C-alpha positions in Angstrom: 49.6 -21.2 49.4 51.2 -24.5 50.4 48.9 -27.4 51.5 49.6 -29.9 54.2 49.8 -33.6 53.1 46.5 -34.3 54.9 44.6 -31.5 53.1 46.1 -32.5 49.7 45.0 -36.1 50.3 41.5 -35.0 51.1 41.4 -32.9 47.9 42.6 -35.8 45.7 40.3 -38.4 47.2 37.4 -36.0 47.2 37.6 -35.7 43.4 36.3 -39.3 43.2 33.2 -38.6 45.4 30.4 -36.6 43.9 28.5 -35.8 47.0 30.6 -36.2 50.1 33.8 -34.0 50.5 36.4 -34.5 53.2 34.1 -34.8 56.2 36.3 -36.8 58.5 40.0 -37.0 59.4 42.0 -40.0 58.0 41.9 -43.1 60.2 45.3 -43.9 61.7 47.0 -46.8 60.0 47.1 -48.9 63.2 43.3 -48.7 63.5 42.4 -49.7 59.9 42.4 -53.4 60.8 39.2 -52.6 62.7 37.4 -51.3 59.6 36.0 -52.7 56.3 36.9 -51.1 53.0 34.1 -50.4 50.5 35.3 -49.9 46.9 33.0 -48.8 44.1 33.6 -50.2 40.6 34.4 -47.6 38.0 31.8 -48.5 35.4 32.8 -47.8 31.8 35.6 -45.6 33.0 33.2 -42.8 33.7 33.1 -42.8 37.5 31.5 -44.2 40.6 31.4 -42.9 44.2 30.0 -44.0 47.6 27.7 -41.2 48.5 25.8 -42.5 51.5 26.2 -45.2 54.2 23.0 -46.1 56.0 20.1 -43.6 56.3 18.1 -41.5 58.7 19.5 -41.3 62.3 21.9 -44.2 61.5 23.6 -42.4 58.7 27.4 -42.3 59.2 30.0 -39.8 57.9 32.1 -41.1 55.0 35.5 -42.2 56.1 37.2 -41.6 52.8 40.5 -43.2 51.9 43.0 -43.3 49.1 42.9 -47.1 49.1 40.9 -49.1 46.6 42.0 -47.9 43.1 42.4 -51.0 40.9 42.3 -53.3 43.9 40.7 -56.1 41.8 42.6 -57.5 38.9 41.0 -56.7 35.5 38.5 -54.3 37.1 38.8 -50.6 37.2 37.8 -49.3 40.7 37.7 -46.0 42.6 39.1 -45.0 46.0 36.9 -46.4 48.7 35.5 -45.6 52.1 36.0 -47.1 55.5 33.1 -48.5 57.6 32.9 -50.2 60.9 31.7 -53.9 60.9 28.0 -54.5 60.8 25.0 -54.5 58.4 25.0 -51.4 56.2 23.0 -49.9 53.4 25.4 -48.4 51.0 24.5 -46.1 48.1 26.9 -45.7 45.2 26.4 -42.9 42.6 27.3 -44.4 39.2 28.0 -42.2 36.2 27.7 -43.8 32.7 29.0 -40.8 30.8 30.8 -37.5 31.4 27.5 -35.6 32.0 26.2 -35.7 35.6 22.7 -36.3 34.0 23.9 -39.9 33.4 24.5 -40.6 37.1 22.2 -43.0 38.9 22.2 -44.5 42.4 22.9 -48.1 43.1 22.1 -49.6 46.6 23.8 -52.4 48.4 22.7 -54.0 51.7 25.1 -56.4 53.3 27.0 -57.4 56.4 30.5 -55.9 56.5 33.4 -57.5 58.4 36.6 -55.9 59.6 39.7 -56.3 57.6 37.8 -57.1 54.4 37.6 -55.1 51.2 34.3 -55.2 49.3 34.3 -54.3 45.6 30.8 -53.1 44.7 30.5 -54.3 41.2 26.9 -53.4 40.4 23.4 -54.2 41.5 23.0 -57.3 39.3 26.6 -58.5 39.9 28.4 -59.9 42.9 30.3 -58.1 45.6 33.9 -59.4 45.5 35.6 -59.8 48.9 39.3 -59.4 49.4 41.6 -59.3 52.4 42.2 -55.5 52.4 45.8 -55.9 53.4 47.0 -59.0 51.6 44.6 -58.4 48.6 43.9 -62.2 48.6 40.4 -63.4 47.5 37.8 -64.2 50.2 34.8 -65.1 48.1 31.8 -63.2 46.9 28.4 -61.9 48.1 25.4 -62.6 45.8 22.4 -60.4 45.1 19.0 -61.4 46.4 15.8 -59.4 46.9 15.6 -55.7 47.9 19.2 -54.9 47.1 20.5 -57.3 49.6 23.7 -59.3 49.1 24.5 -62.5 51.0 27.3 -65.1 51.2 27.4 -68.2 49.0 26.5 -70.3 52.1 23.6 -68.1 53.0 22.4 -68.1 49.3 22.4 -71.9 49.2 20.5 -72.1 52.5 17.9 -69.7 51.1 17.6 -71.8 47.9 17.2 -75.0 49.9 14.5 -73.3 52.1 12.7 -72.1 49.0 12.7 -75.6 47.5 11.5 -77.1 50.7 8.7 -74.5 50.9 7.7 -75.2 47.3 7.8 -79.0 47.9 5.7 -78.7 51.1 3.2 -76.5 49.3 2.9 -79.0 46.4 2.4 -81.8 48.9 -0.3 -79.9 50.7 -2.2 -79.4 47.4 -2.0 -83.1 46.6 -3.2 -84.1 50.1 -6.1 -81.6 49.8 -7.1 -82.9 46.4 -7.1 -86.5 47.8 -9.5 -85.4 50.6 -11.7 -83.6 48.0 -11.9 -86.5 45.5 -15.4 -87.6 46.5 -16.7 -84.1 45.6 -14.5 -83.5 42.6 -15.8 -86.7 41.0 -19.5 -85.6 41.2 -21.3 -84.4 38.1 -22.0 -80.7 38.3 -19.2 -79.8 40.7 -17.5 -76.5 40.0 -13.7 -77.1 39.8 -10.7 -74.9 39.3 -7.2 -75.3 37.9 -4.2 -73.0 37.9 -2.6 -72.7 34.4 1.0 -71.5 34.5 1.4 -69.0 37.4 -1.2 -66.4 36.5 -4.4 -67.8 35.1 -7.2 -69.8 36.8 -9.5 -72.0 34.7 -13.0 -72.6 36.1 -15.0 -75.5 34.8 -17.8 -78.0 35.6 -17.7 -81.8 35.8 -20.0 -83.2 33.1 -19.0 -86.9 33.1 -17.0 -89.3 35.3 -15.3 -92.3 33.7 -12.8 -94.4 35.7 -9.8 -92.2 36.4 -10.9 -89.4 34.0 -13.3 -86.5 34.2 -15.0 -84.6 31.4 -14.8 -81.0 32.3 -16.4 -78.1 30.6 -14.0 -75.1 31.0 -16.4 -72.2 31.1 -14.2 -69.2 32.0 -10.7 -68.0 33.0 -9.5 -65.2 35.1 -6.2 -63.8 36.4 -5.0 -65.2 39.6 -5.9 -63.1 42.6 -8.3 -60.9 40.5 -11.5 -62.8 39.3 -12.7 -59.6 37.5 -9.8 -59.6 35.1 -10.1 -62.0 32.1 -7.2 -63.1 29.9 -7.5 -62.3 26.2 -8.0 -65.1 23.7 -9.8 -67.5 26.0 -12.3 -69.8 24.4 -14.6 -72.1 26.4 -13.8 -75.8 25.7 -14.4 -79.3 27.0 -11.5 -81.6 28.1 -10.9 -85.0 29.6 -8.5 -84.8 32.5 -7.4 -86.5 35.7 -9.4 -85.5 38.8 -6.0 -85.1 40.6 -5.3 -82.1 38.4 -8.3 -80.0 39.6 -9.3 -78.4 42.9 -12.7 -77.4 44.3 -13.2 -73.8 43.6 -12.9 -71.9 46.9 
């Protein structure tokens, strides 16, 4: 039985999508400028497909398209899906071998803009942005926490904010130690010190000599859980600056 061109297009495109099928009619060419194009990378030549856009009541039907194959130079890609502009959670089913048992979901959360093609390259790689019509490069989105991808500008802003937060936290520690110096310099005071990022040493001031303290380090525990002790700890006595220790709180 002969097939119409629309049906044939749905069948061909549907082969690249493991869970979707031809759920919606093709978008008229004149309207495509209002949509973003999401293109999954074909990892290892074994297949990738967008299987879900958003979740729950916000889930949208997949607007499949024949566009997207090999859209990025040097990268094998699959046909993509169209999506309206906005913030979306996109799931891609990636197969690493011919068997469906090798397929795993990758998740991308990002802000899509109309007229842009997004090549989803993998959860630990970037999302490459192209003008979907001119195929010219528009930059990349970078992975941050919880599967989220952001622009280079947003990433740099986040990094600056993290540095500022860390700097402020360090300044607060120094200021608190300065306020506590009269107590820290007293013999018998219990003092604490964070070693690395996970271990807290607890000790007692035994002697005070100018700008140094003799501290008997009596025990150690994991940060946030005083009942857990690190292996290999041995009690010891050290001389150290009083500005390197805090009152145990």
